N, C-alpha and C positions, 0 to 999 in steps of 0.2 A: 353523600351521594352515592347515589346508585353503580349498581357494575356497567351498565350500559351508560350510564351519561359520563362515565370514567373514560370507558372504552371510546366515545364518542369526543369528547373533551380531547383527547391525548393523539387521536387521529388527526385533531384537525391542526393542532401545536405541530405535527409532523410532518401533514402536509405544508404548514406554512414555514415551516426551515427549510422541505426543499425548494418553494419558489424560493424562496432569500437568494440560495443555495445557487440553484438557475440563472436566478437576474444578474450574481457575481460570477458565475465563470459559466457562459451560453454554451462552453462547448463540450462540456458533462449534461448527463441524464440525470444522475441525481436521482434511479427510480426505486422506487422503496421495497419491489418485489426481489432485489438481487445483486442491482451492482451500487446501494448506496454507500453502505460502509468503503469499498474499493476505490468513487468515485472520489470519496473527500481524501484519503492515500493518497492517492494522483493529483488534487487539486494542492495538497501540503504539498507532496514533492515539489511539484512545479512553484509551489512561491518560493521555497527557501533551500531550494537545489538549481546546481546550472546544470539545468536541462528540460527539453520541452515536451509535450505531451503529441502522441501521435493524434490526428483530427478523428483518422477511421481505427479502428482497432485492429490492431496484426494481432496474429500470432507468437506468443510466447515474449512478448516485451510490451513495454506501456510510452513507454516516451524516447531519448535518444538524447544526449548529453552533448555541448557544442564541439566538442573531438571526437565526434563519432559511433560513442558506444553505446550498445543496445539496452536500455535497461529494463525488468521488468519490478513492478513496482506492489505490494502489497497492504492491508493493513486489518486489523482486528480490536476488536473488545474483549477476545477471548484469550488463551495463555499457547499458542499455538498459530504458526505464519504456515501457509502453505505456496507449492508448485508442483507443475506436471513435468514438463520438458526444465532441463535445467539451464536456465538464463544465463546467458554470459557476463549482466550484472544484475543484482536485487538491492534493493530498501526494501527494508521491510518497520513496518511501525506499527505501534500495540496504539491504540488512541484511549480514550479515559474518558467518562461522562459529565467529568468539569469543565472539558474542551481543551486538554492540552494533549500530547501527544510525546511519545518516546519513539527516536528511533532505535530498533533491535538491529538489526544489522546492516549493511552499507560494504557493498564488495564486491566481488565475482562469483559467482554462482558456483564457479568447481569446487571452494573448499565446503561448501553444506555437501555437494554431489560425494565430496570423500568423504565423508565423515558420516554417512547415510548410503555407504554403494552397498552395505550387504541387506540394507530393504527391501523387500518384494515388490517389484512393480517400479523402483527408482529412473525416473525417466518417464516413464509410460503412463501411471496413471495417480492423479490429483493425491499428492500426500502431504500429511501435517509433519512439524518440525516443532520440537516444544519452543518456546521464545527463551528462558531459562541457557540452552546449548545454542542457540543461534547466537545473542548475549556475545556468550564465553567465544565464540568463533568470529566475531567482529570484531573483537578487540586484537585478535594476532593477523588481523586485515594491514597491509603500508596503507600507510597515508595517499601514496600516488597511484590505489586500486581503489580508491573509496570516488565517489561521486561527491565534489567538490560544493560547500552551501555555495550559495550566491554572496557575492561581497555585500550587497543592500539588500535585502530583502523589499521586495513589493509587500504592499499594506495588506 
């Protein structure tokens, strides 16, 4: 197989995958050049957690819980997660190529801000936060301050 054929075949698979995602989750765009990973994180959160995604993009948060908490959702294949403004609540996921995911952080944004308040630009510019440190911070979040999982998972 030539390199050109590999690119062509791979892009075809990606586009077909995006078409499947759009059919299953019609309120998400899954744009290949910007929001694909984020949209996947959002539909995972909506499927597995007690929250509803906003139909129209909102500044600083992507969803609201049944008890009214605003939640920002982030997903990555990399070793860090990001945000600009400190969110009220934050759900961060690491995605893996085999299709599974790991919850990295679930809780209020304030502990993340407190841990990194010394960083230049905190709350003003897009900053990355290492997954290992977010995982550690998340372990100290009280159960009552987490976004609960759905009792029955949607398929």
